[in-house]
C-alpha positions in Angstrom: -77.3 -91.5 62.7 -79.7 -94.4 63.0 -77.4 -96.4 65.3 -77.7 -93.6 67.9 -81.5 -93.8 67.6 -81.4 -97.5 68.1 -79.2 -97.3 71.1 -81.3 -94.6 72.7 -84.4 -96.8 72.3 -82.6 -99.7 74.0 -81.6 -97.4 76.9 -85.1 -96.0 77.3 -86.7 -99.4 77.4 -84.1 -100.9 79.8 -85.2 -101.3 83.5 -83.0 -99.2 85.8 -81.9 -96.8 83.1 -83.2 -93.4 82.1 -82.3 -91.9 78.7 -81.2 -88.3 79.3 -79.3 -87.3 76.3 -76.3 -87.6 74.0 -72.6 -87.2 74.5 -70.1 -86.4 71.7 -66.4 -85.9 72.0 -64.1 -84.3 69.5 -61.3 -83.3 71.9 -58.9 -85.4 69.9 -58.8 -82.7 67.2 -55.6 -80.8 67.9 -54.6 -79.5 64.5 -52.2 -76.5 65.1 -54.1 -74.7 62.3 -57.0 -73.3 64.3 -59.2 -72.7 61.3 -58.8 -76.3 60.2 -59.5 -77.5 63.7 -62.6 -75.4 64.0 -63.9 -76.8 60.7 -63.3 -80.3 61.8 -65.1 -79.6 65.1 -68.1 -78.1 63.4 -68.3 -81.2 61.1 -68.3 -83.4 64.2 -71.0 -81.3 65.8 -73.2 -81.5 62.7 -73.3 -85.3 63.2 -74.1 -85.0 66.8 -76.9 -82.4 66.4 -78.3 -84.4 63.5 -78.4 -87.5 65.7 -80.2 -85.4 68.4 -82.8 -84.4 65.9 -83.3 -88.0 64.8 -83.7 -89.2 68.4 -86.3 -86.5 69.1 -88.2 -87.4 65.9 -88.3 -91.0 67.2 -90.2 -89.7 70.2 -87.4 -89.5 72.9 -86.7 -86.2 74.5 -83.0 -85.2 74.5 -82.4 -83.0 77.5 -78.6 -83.0 77.4 -76.2 -82.7 74.5 -72.7 -82.6 75.8 -69.5 -82.3 73.8 -66.3 -80.3 73.5 -62.8 -80.9 74.8 -60.0 -78.6 75.8 -58.9 -78.2 72.2 -62.3 -77.5 70.7 -64.4 -75.8 73.4 -64.1 -72.5 71.7 -66.0 -73.9 68.7 -68.3 -76.3 70.4 -69.6 -73.7 72.9 -71.0 -71.7 70.0 -73.0 -74.5 68.3 -76.8 -74.2 68.8 -78.2 -77.2 70.5 -75.1 -78.0 72.6 -76.2 -77.7 76.3 -72.8 -78.5 78.0 -69.1 -78.5 77.2 -66.7 -80.8 78.9 -63.1 -79.6 78.7 -60.9 -81.1 81.4 -57.1 -80.7 80.7 -57.5 -76.9 80.5 -56.8 -76.6 84.2 -53.2 -77.8 83.7 -52.5 -78.1 80.0 -49.6 -80.0 78.6 -47.3 -80.1 75.6 -49.9 -81.8 73.4 -52.3 -78.9 74.0 -49.7 -76.1 73.4 -51.4 -74.9 70.3 -54.8 -74.4 72.1 -55.7 -70.8 72.7 -56.8 -69.1 75.9 -55.2 -71.4 78.5 -51.6 -71.4 79.9 -49.5 -74.3 81.0 -49.7 -74.8 84.8 -48.3 -78.3 85.4 -44.6 -78.8 85.3 -42.0 -81.3 86.7 -38.9 -79.8 88.3 -36.0 -82.1 87.6 -32.4 -82.0 88.8 -29.3 -82.5 86.7 -27.4 -85.5 88.2 -24.7 -86.0 85.5 -22.9 -84.4 82.6 -21.3 -87.5 81.0 -20.2 -85.6 77.9 -20.4 -82.3 76.0 -23.9 -81.9 74.6 -25.5 -84.3 77.0 -27.1 -84.0 80.5 -28.9 -86.5 82.6 -31.8 -85.6 84.9 -33.4 -87.5 87.7 -36.9 -87.7 86.1 -37.8 -90.5 83.8 -41.0 -92.5 82.9 -41.8 -92.9 86.5 -42.1 -89.1 86.8 -43.6 -88.2 83.3 -45.7 -90.3 80.9 -44.8 -90.7 77.3 -48.1 -91.8 75.7 -48.3 -88.4 73.9 -44.6 -88.3 73.2 -41.5 -87.0 75.0 -41.9 -84.0 77.4 -40.5 -80.5 76.5 -37.9 -78.6 78.4 -39.2 -75.1 79.4 -36.0 -73.9 80.9 -33.1 -73.5 80.4 -33.3 -72.8 76.7 -31.3 -75.1 74.4 -32.2 -78.3 76.3 -34.3 -81.1 74.7 -35.4 -84.4 76.1 -34.2 -87.1 73.7 -34.8 -90.2 75.8 -36.5 -91.4 79.0 -35.6 -94.5 81.0 -37.5 -95.5 84.1 -35.7 -93.1 86.6 -33.7 -90.9 84.3 -34.0 -88.5 81.4 -31.4 -87.8 78.8 -31.1 -84.3 77.5 -29.3 -82.9 74.5 -28.0 -79.5 75.4 -26.6 -76.5 73.6 -26.3 -72.8 74.1 -27.5 -71.7 77.5 -28.2 -75.3 78.5 -24.6 -76.3 77.9 -23.8 -74.6 81.2 -25.9 -77.0 83.2 -24.1 -78.7 86.1 -25.0 -81.4 88.6 -27.5 -79.9 91.0 -29.0 -77.4 88.6 -32.7 -77.5 88.0 -34.6 -78.1 84.8 -38.2 -77.2 84.3 -40.0 -79.8 82.2 -43.5 -79.7 80.5 -45.1 -83.1 80.4 -46.5 -84.2 77.1 -49.7 -85.5 78.8 -51.0 -84.1 82.0 -53.6 -86.8 82.7 -51.2 -89.7 82.8 -48.4 -87.7 84.6 -50.5 -86.6 87.5 -51.2 -90.2 88.7 -47.5 -90.8 89.1 -47.2 -88.3 91.9 -48.4 -87.9 95.5 -48.6 -84.1 95.7 -49.1 -80.9 93.7 -46.7 -78.1 94.8 -48.6 -74.9 94.0 -46.5 -71.8 93.3 -47.6 -68.3 92.8 -45.1 -65.6 91.8 -42.2 -68.0 92.3 -43.2 -68.8 95.9 -44.6 -72.1 97.3 -48.2 -71.3 98.4 -49.8 -74.7 99.0 -49.3 -78.4 98.8 -52.2 -80.5 97.7 -52.5 -84.2 98.1 -53.4 -86.2 95.0 -56.2 -88.0 96.7 -56.8 -90.8 94.2 -53.1 -91.8 94.1 -52.6 -95.5 94.7 -56.3 -96.3 95.0 -56.3 -99.1 92.5 -56.9 -102.6 94.1 
């Protein structure tokens, strides 16, 4: 609306700045109902395109209109007037995006069972220092019947039943982080597997670069 026009004018008149276009972001829309999510994304894009038209009417060219996140790209990419989409998490995906079509999960944490203190409970060696919790608790991919119920700094507590009740110290548990962005920065390397075999090890180059 008008606040967008006003800001664009400020940018255009400011020394050292060039107004190039507008950016919208509706990637926070993650409704499991894809039709509802698509409707909400189109409503957001209507506001963005209307703002573009208002800025152009005010005499400023809008060369770029960028929008769309991993959860909404399939809608945003079809909207006339959008020149660029900006999904990012699609390369890895996580538990928060598990209802998004077309992309598979590719980022996992491999944890080890270190204790079976009682029936129905297992402790793994991966806690909040290995997986973030800002989008909730991670999900156990395998074995079936295991669920993360609590994370401390270095450990994770699982409830186990069925197949998972057979877990013993030393066994591996494959965990899907709830948020890939804030889990990646906790690690030094990616271990890339193809068809069950380690193919490459990539350094996470920005790790520990804060000063």
